[in-house]
C-alpha positions, 0 to 999 in steps of 0.5 A: 578836595579839602576846604583849604583848597577851596579857599583861593584867597589863601595858600596853606602857608599864608593862613595864620592860626585862627581861633580855637574851636571845641568840637564835642559829641554830647550824650549817648550818641556814638556816631562821630564821623560828621564831627570828625569831618567838620573838625578836619575841615576847620583844621584845614582852614587854619583853626585850632580844633580840640575834639572831645571824643564821644559820650561827653556830658555838658559839664565835661564839654564846658570844662574843656571850653574853659580850659582851652579858652575856646571862643567857639563850640560846635556840638554834634548831636544825632540822638534827638536830645539837642534841645535838652543838651543845648539848653544845659550847655548854654546854662553852664556857659552862662554860669561860668561867665563864658556866655560870649562863646559862640555855639554851633549845633549840627545833627538831625535837627527838625526845622521847628527846633532850629528856631528854638535853638536860635532862641536859646542863643545858638549862633548857627545850626547845620543839618545833614547835607550842609555844605562844608564850605558854608560851615567854614564860612559861618565859622569865619564870620563868627570868629571875625569879631573875636579879639586875641583868639590866639596866644602870642608867640613866646 
């Protein structure tokens, strides 16, 4: 059962397009199954998802966020370099005047590092076993306050 089917308040045709979400795999980590599962769940829930692919630098990720005018960024990090990578991503967002982008992080994150990530400005952290419905609901909550997240039809 996909996430869309778990949302009884919306039918497939009833879902209006939602915010753009960039899903990125920074660093040397080559395991992207989780990122692809999250991307699919968000797409099924009506989000426009841009998946950057593997081995992205923070600079490449931020260039994609800016080019796509995406208000949401999901980082999947399994390498253990989450503190260093997220710190750099948040610095680059601020430098580009995009510090209003909501950042979500998923991966192998020790409990002690969750607090550190939140202190850096991360809006949500997901660890292995996180409920897909809960992830989509968190993205729903984070995107609820966004204005003009989709371009109007021409």
